[in-house]
TORZAVO-71424 format. One record per residue (C-alpha): residue number from 1; chain; x, y, z. Coordinates in steps of 0.1 Angstrom, whole numbers, plus 5000, padded with zeros to 4 digits. Layout:
% residues N
- NUM, A, X, Y, Z
...
***
This chain:
% residues 379
- 1, A, 4286, 0413, 7443
- 2, A, 4284, 0444, 7419
- 3, A, 4315, 0456, 7401
- 4, A, 4322, 0483, 7423
- 5, A, 4322, 0458, 7452
- 6, A, 4345, 0432, 7434
- 7, A, 4380, 0432, 7445
- 8, A, 4406, 0444, 7414
- 9, A, 4432, 0414, 7411
- 10, A, 4445, 0429, 7378
- 11, A, 4449, 0467, 7378
- 12, A, 4450, 0482, 7342
- 13, A, 4470, 0512, 7356
- 14, A, 4503, 0516, 7368
- 15, A, 4502, 0537, 7399
- 16, A, 4540, 0537, 7405
- 17, A, 4555, 0554, 7438
- 18, A, 4588, 0546, 7452
- 19, A, 4610, 0561, 7480
- 20, A, 4632, 0577, 7450
- 21, A, 4604, 0600, 7439
- 22, A, 4593, 0605, 7475
- 23, A, 4626, 0621, 7482
- 24, A, 4628, 0641, 7451
- 25, A, 4591, 0657, 7458
- 26, A, 4604, 0666, 7497
- 27, A, 4632, 0680, 7485
- 28, A, 4618, 0701, 7462
- 29, A, 4593, 0710, 7487
- 30, A, 4622, 0720, 7508
- 31, A, 4637, 0740, 7481
- 32, A, 4609, 0768, 7484
- 33, A, 4613, 0768, 7446
- 34, A, 4576, 0758, 7433
- 35, A, 4574, 0767, 7395
- 36, A, 4599, 0771, 7365
- 37, A, 4629, 0763, 7385
- 38, A, 4659, 0735, 7380
- 39, A, 4632, 0709, 7380
- 40, A, 4615, 0718, 7352
- 41, A, 4649, 0727, 7333
- 42, A, 4662, 0696, 7339
- 43, A, 4630, 0675, 7330
- 44, A, 4629, 0692, 7297
- 45, A, 4666, 0686, 7289
- 46, A, 4664, 0650, 7300
- 47, A, 4633, 0645, 7280
- 48, A, 4652, 0661, 7250
- 49, A, 4683, 0634, 7253
- 50, A, 4657, 0598, 7258
- 51, A, 4635, 0608, 7229
- 52, A, 4666, 0628, 7207
- 53, A, 4642, 0659, 7198
- 54, A, 4661, 0693, 7203
- 55, A, 4630, 0712, 7224
- 56, A, 4606, 0702, 7251
- 57, A, 4586, 0726, 7267
- 58, A, 4569, 0715, 7301
- 59, A, 4533, 0725, 7307
- 60, A, 4507, 0716, 7329
- 61, A, 4488, 0691, 7308
- 62, A, 4490, 0674, 7272
- 63, A, 4453, 0694, 7262
- 64, A, 4475, 0726, 7275
- 65, A, 4505, 0714, 7251
- 66, A, 4480, 0709, 7221
- 67, A, 4465, 0745, 7230
- 68, A, 4497, 0759, 7229
- 69, A, 4508, 0745, 7194
- 70, A, 4478, 0759, 7177
- 71, A, 4484, 0791, 7189
- 72, A, 4522, 0790, 7185
- 73, A, 4513, 0782, 7149
- 74, A, 4486, 0810, 7145
- 75, A, 4457, 0788, 7138
- 76, A, 4422, 0804, 7149
- 77, A, 4392, 0818, 7135
- 78, A, 4386, 0805, 7098
- 79, A, 4410, 0777, 7100
- 80, A, 4401, 0743, 7096
- 81, A, 4424, 0713, 7116
- 82, A, 4421, 0679, 7107
- 83, A, 4418, 0654, 7134
- 84, A, 4407, 0619, 7141
- 85, A, 4371, 0608, 7140
- 86, A, 4375, 0587, 7173
- 87, A, 4398, 0597, 7198
- 88, A, 4401, 0621, 7231
- 89, A, 4382, 0649, 7237
- 90, A, 4415, 0671, 7236
- 91, A, 4417, 0665, 7197
- 92, A, 4387, 0689, 7191
- 93, A, 4387, 0705, 7225
- 94, A, 4419, 0727, 7215
- 95, A, 4407, 0733, 7180
- 96, A, 4373, 0745, 7194
- 97, A, 4390, 0766, 7221
- 98, A, 4415, 0788, 7194
- 99, A, 4384, 0791, 7171
- 100, A, 4389, 0773, 7143
- 101, A, 4370, 0741, 7132
- 102, A, 4384, 0703, 7131
- 103, A, 4374, 0682, 7104
- 104, A, 4376, 0646, 7111
- 105, A, 4389, 0618, 7091
- 106, A, 4382, 0579, 7093
- 107, A, 4408, 0556, 7110
- 108, A, 4423, 0524, 7106
- 109, A, 4406, 0492, 7112
- 110, A, 4443, 0479, 7126
- 111, A, 4463, 0505, 7143
- 112, A, 4433, 0530, 7149
- 113, A, 4451, 0559, 7137
- 114, A, 4443, 0579, 7106
- 115, A, 4436, 0560, 7075
- 116, A, 4456, 0577, 7048
- 117, A, 4429, 0574, 7024
- 118, A, 4407, 0593, 7046
- 119, A, 4423, 0626, 7049
- 120, A, 4420, 0638, 7010
- 121, A, 4382, 0640, 7018
- 122, A, 4384, 0657, 7049
- 123, A, 4406, 0688, 7034
- 124, A, 4393, 0720, 7022
- 125, A, 4411, 0751, 7012
- 126, A, 4411, 0763, 7051
- 127, A, 4428, 0733, 7064
- 128, A, 4461, 0749, 7081
- 129, A, 4472, 0716, 7102
- 130, A, 4467, 0680, 7106
- 131, A, 4469, 0663, 7143
- 132, A, 4481, 0625, 7139
- 133, A, 4473, 0607, 7174
- 134, A, 4498, 0576, 7181
- 135, A, 4467, 0557, 7192
- 136, A, 4469, 0535, 7223
- 137, A, 4507, 0538, 7217
- 138, A, 4512, 0528, 7181
- 139, A, 4525, 0550, 7159
- 140, A, 4508, 0567, 7128
- 141, A, 4516, 0561, 7096
- 142, A, 4539, 0592, 7095
- 143, A, 4553, 0586, 7060
- 144, A, 4514, 0591, 7048
- 145, A, 4508, 0618, 7070
- 146, A, 4541, 0639, 7062
- 147, A, 4536, 0634, 7024
- 148, A, 4498, 0646, 7025
- 149, A, 4510, 0674, 7046
- 150, A, 4540, 0683, 7025
- 151, A, 4516, 0681, 6993
- 152, A, 4491, 0706, 7005
- 153, A, 4516, 0728, 7030
- 154, A, 4499, 0718, 7063
- 155, A, 4515, 0719, 7098
- 156, A, 4516, 0686, 7117
- 157, A, 4512, 0684, 7152
- 158, A, 4515, 0646, 7169
- 159, A, 4497, 0633, 7197
- 160, A, 4520, 0614, 7214
- 161, A, 4499, 0612, 7250
- 162, A, 4500, 0575, 7243
- 163, A, 4531, 0570, 7229
- 164, A, 4558, 0583, 7249
- 165, A, 4591, 0564, 7236
- 166, A, 4575, 0550, 7205
- 167, A, 4592, 0555, 7175
- 168, A, 4584, 0553, 7137
- 169, A, 4614, 0542, 7113
- 170, A, 4636, 0548, 7144
- 171, A, 4623, 0587, 7149
- 172, A, 4605, 0593, 7182
- 173, A, 4570, 0604, 7184
- 174, A, 4570, 0643, 7188
- 175, A, 4598, 0644, 7165
- 176, A, 4590, 0639, 7132
- 177, A, 4557, 0664, 7125
- 178, A, 4565, 0705, 7132
- 179, A, 4555, 0694, 7171
- 180, A, 4538, 0672, 7191
- 181, A, 4527, 0674, 7231
- 182, A, 4521, 0643, 7254
- 183, A, 4503, 0640, 7288
- 184, A, 4518, 0628, 7319
- 185, A, 4486, 0621, 7335
- 186, A, 4487, 0587, 7342
- 187, A, 4502, 0575, 7312
- 188, A, 4533, 0563, 7298
- 189, A, 4551, 0583, 7333
- 190, A, 4531, 0602, 7353
- 191, A, 4538, 0630, 7377
- 192, A, 4513, 0619, 7400
- 193, A, 4488, 0648, 7392
- 194, A, 4483, 0668, 7361
- 195, A, 4515, 0676, 7335
- 196, A, 4524, 0673, 7301
- 197, A, 4553, 0687, 7275
- 198, A, 4554, 0700, 7240
- 199, A, 4579, 0689, 7219
- 200, A, 4596, 0702, 7186
- 201, A, 4626, 0706, 7166
- 202, A, 4616, 0739, 7157
- 203, A, 4632, 0769, 7174
- 204, A, 4603, 0793, 7168
- 205, A, 4576, 0771, 7183
- 206, A, 4595, 0759, 7207
- 207, A, 4598, 0799, 7217
- 208, A, 4565, 0807, 7211
- 209, A, 4551, 0780, 7236
- 210, A, 4576, 0790, 7264
- 211, A, 4565, 0828, 7260
- 212, A, 4526, 0819, 7261
- 213, A, 4527, 0788, 7288
- 214, A, 4544, 0817, 7312
- 215, A, 4519, 0849, 7305
- 216, A, 4538, 0860, 7278
- 217, A, 4571, 0867, 7294
- 218, A, 4605, 0855, 7281
- 219, A, 4614, 0838, 7318
- 220, A, 4601, 0838, 7352
- 221, A, 4621, 0854, 7377
- 222, A, 4646, 0880, 7387
- 223, A, 4646, 0917, 7369
- 224, A, 4625, 0900, 7342
- 225, A, 4596, 0887, 7360
- 226, A, 4573, 0917, 7345
- 227, A, 4584, 0921, 7313
- 228, A, 4558, 0911, 7292
- 229, A, 4560, 0905, 7256
- 230, A, 4528, 0885, 7247
- 231, A, 4494, 0882, 7258
- 232, A, 4497, 0851, 7277
- 233, A, 4484, 0823, 7297
- 234, A, 4494, 0806, 7330
- 235, A, 4497, 0767, 7317
- 236, A, 4532, 0761, 7337
- 237, A, 4543, 0726, 7355
- 238, A, 4553, 0726, 7392
- 239, A, 4586, 0720, 7399
- 240, A, 4572, 0692, 7422
- 241, A, 4557, 0673, 7394
- 242, A, 4588, 0679, 7372
- 243, A, 4607, 0664, 7401
- 244, A, 4586, 0633, 7406
- 245, A, 4585, 0630, 7364
- 246, A, 4622, 0633, 7363
- 247, A, 4625, 0599, 7382
- 248, A, 4600, 0582, 7360
- 249, A, 4615, 0592, 7330
- 250, A, 4648, 0570, 7338
- 251, A, 4624, 0546, 7341
- 252, A, 4607, 0546, 7307
- 253, A, 4622, 0526, 7282
- 254, A, 4625, 0498, 7306
- 255, A, 4586, 0502, 7315
- 256, A, 4577, 0503, 7277
- 257, A, 4600, 0472, 7269
- 258, A, 4578, 0458, 7299
- 259, A, 4549, 0464, 7282
- 260, A, 4556, 0454, 7251
- 261, A, 4567, 0420, 7266
- 262, A, 4528, 0420, 7284
- 263, A, 4516, 0425, 7250
- 264, A, 4530, 0398, 7230
- 265, A, 4527, 0374, 7262
- 266, A, 4487, 0382, 7262
- 267, A, 4485, 0374, 7225
- 268, A, 4500, 0344, 7223
- 269, A, 4479, 0335, 7249
- 270, A, 4447, 0345, 7236
- 271, A, 4454, 0330, 7203
- 272, A, 4461, 0297, 7212
- 273, A, 4424, 0297, 7236
- 274, A, 4411, 0302, 7201
- 275, A, 4386, 0329, 7214
- 276, A, 4371, 0356, 7195
- 277, A, 4394, 0383, 7200
- 278, A, 4414, 0406, 7180
- 279, A, 4450, 0414, 7193
- 280, A, 4464, 0444, 7187
- 281, A, 4490, 0446, 7160
- 282, A, 4529, 0463, 7151
- 283, A, 4537, 0479, 7121
- 284, A, 4576, 0467, 7110
- 285, A, 4579, 0505, 7107
- 286, A, 4570, 0511, 7145
- 287, A, 4581, 0504, 7179
- 288, A, 4550, 0506, 7197
- 289, A, 4546, 0519, 7230
- 290, A, 4513, 0499, 7241
- 291, A, 4503, 0524, 7269
- 292, A, 4470, 0504, 7264
- 293, A, 4465, 0468, 7251
- 294, A, 4428, 0473, 7234
- 295, A, 4416, 0443, 7217
- 296, A, 4383, 0441, 7199
- 297, A, 4357, 0421, 7203
- 298, A, 4324, 0412, 7183
- 299, A, 4300, 0442, 7192
- 300, A, 4273, 0414, 7209
- 301, A, 4301, 0401, 7231
- 302, A, 4320, 0428, 7241
- 303, A, 4301, 0444, 7275
- 304, A, 4292, 0411, 7282
- 305, A, 4329, 0402, 7285
- 306, A, 4336, 0433, 7300
- 307, A, 4312, 0427, 7330
- 308, A, 4326, 0393, 7337
- 309, A, 4363, 0406, 7335
- 310, A, 4351, 0432, 7360
- 311, A, 4334, 0408, 7382
- 312, A, 4363, 0387, 7384
- 313, A, 4386, 0416, 7393
- 314, A, 4405, 0422, 7360
- 315, A, 4402, 0460, 7353
- 316, A, 4390, 0472, 7320
- 317, A, 4380, 0502, 7300
- 318, A, 4364, 0511, 7268
- 319, A, 4380, 0538, 7250
- 320, A, 4364, 0559, 7238
- 321, A, 4328, 0551, 7239
- 322, A, 4312, 0576, 7219
- 323, A, 4332, 0587, 7187
- 324, A, 4350, 0620, 7191
- 325, A, 4327, 0636, 7160
- 326, A, 4297, 0627, 7177
- 327, A, 4304, 0642, 7210
- 328, A, 4273, 0663, 7218
- 329, A, 4293, 0696, 7224
- 330, A, 4314, 0696, 7187
- 331, A, 4283, 0674, 7169
- 332, A, 4259, 0701, 7179
- 333, A, 4287, 0730, 7166
- 334, A, 4301, 0711, 7133
- 335, A, 4270, 0686, 7128
- 336, A, 4286, 0654, 7129
- 337, A, 4262, 0623, 7117
- 338, A, 4258, 0592, 7129
- 339, A, 4275, 0570, 7102
- 340, A, 4294, 0593, 7089
- 341, A, 4331, 0574, 7098
- 342, A, 4319, 0539, 7094
- 343, A, 4357, 0521, 7105
- 344, A, 4355, 0545, 7137
- 345, A, 4321, 0536, 7144
- 346, A, 4327, 0497, 7143
- 347, A, 4358, 0499, 7162
- 348, A, 4339, 0518, 7191
- 349, A, 4314, 0489, 7196
- 350, A, 4337, 0465, 7197
- 351, A, 4374, 0479, 7216
- 352, A, 4381, 0471, 7249
- 353, A, 4411, 0478, 7268
- 354, A, 4428, 0450, 7292
- 355, A, 4455, 0458, 7317
- 356, A, 4490, 0458, 7304
- 357, A, 4511, 0480, 7334
- 358, A, 4546, 0472, 7337
- 359, A, 4538, 0455, 7371
- 360, A, 4518, 0427, 7354
- 361, A, 4533, 0391, 7363
- 362, A, 4532, 0357, 7343
- 363, A, 4506, 0350, 7368
- 364, A, 4486, 0379, 7360
- 365, A, 4485, 0374, 7322
- 366, A, 4473, 0339, 7325
- 367, A, 4445, 0347, 7348
- 368, A, 4433, 0376, 7325
- 369, A, 4437, 0349, 7294
- 370, A, 4421, 0321, 7316
- 371, A, 4390, 0348, 7328
- 372, A, 4384, 0358, 7287
- 373, A, 4384, 0320, 7276
- 374, A, 4366, 0308, 7305
- 375, A, 4338, 0337, 7292
- 376, A, 4335, 0325, 7256
- 377, A, 4342, 0288, 7261
- 378, A, 4315, 0288, 7289
- 379, A, 4289, 0303, 7272
***
C-alpha cells in the first residue's frame, strides 16, 4: 500500500466544523453584507479582548499582514530586515515584495526561534526591522529581541502564525513588539479558508494598516466609499470568514490547553519508550501554543520514520524541507550559501512534525508513540 493509499488514522490537522459555525456562515450569507461589516468589527474587538492587545485589524492572510506592517512602517528599497534562516516563505517574500532585503540569522537548537547571539552578525547600517517567528507555537526570546531592537533602534514585527494565544512573561504574542501578524489558514483557529490579522498596541500602525488593506480609504461604505486618501490594496477579510473565525475564537484557549496536554502526554510516552527522539521544550517564561508538535530525529532515521508513520496511518510533515535562506528565488537574489547557518541546516535535516490537534484521544497518543517505538525497537 502506498503512502497516498494508506488510510489516515491520526490526523495532524484540526478541521473542526460544527453546527454553530454553519449557522454563523448561513446568517452572514442571508445578511447580504459580504465584506468589512459587523462580523469583521466584532472579530477584531473579540480578538483584542482575548489577547489583551489594543488594536486588531483583519486581513485576507497572514502574509498580507506582514506585507502591510512593512508598508505601514515605510520599509522599502534600500532597507534591510532580519528574519530567521529557517521558516515559512512569507518571512522573505513580504520583505522582497516591498523592495527591501532580508538578512538571515541562525536559530536556537531548542525552540527553533532566533538565536539571540546570531542577531548581531545579521545587523548592518541598513537594518530597519527584525521579525522573530514564534516557531511551532513557542514564543521567541522576546527579552533578548526587544533589548537588541532598542539598542539598535529597530522595529520588531512578531510572526504569530503558529502562536495565537501564546504568551511571553504573561504578554500575548503580537503585543510585545511594535506589531504582529497571525494566520487563520488551518492554524490555531481556522476561518475555513484564508484569513489573517494584524495585532498592535500602536494606534498609528493600526490606522495605516486599515487604510492600506482597503484601497487607501478610511472606511468602506456610505458617503466615504470613494474617499481615497492613500494608494492601497484590496486585502480585506470577507464577512463569511470573520463570522466563522468568531466562533472558533471562543474555543481558542480550550484548544490550546488540549494541545499542551497532548504534548505533555506524547513527550512522556516517547521518553518512557527510550527512543532516539528529541521532544519539544517549553521555556519557563513562555506559554507554548503547540500548534505543532515537532520532534527531532537523527537525520539518517528521519525519512524512514516518516515513511513508517505514513504507512501506519499517522499523518506527519517536514517543516520546512528547505531552509528559507536556500530557497531558489531568494538564494538567487541574495546569495545564500549552504552551511551559512549550521543550526538551521541541522534542524531541517532532523525535524518531523507529529499530530497534535485538540481532537486527539489518549488512544491516539498511544498509537502514535507505539508506532514510533515499533520503528526504532524493531529495526
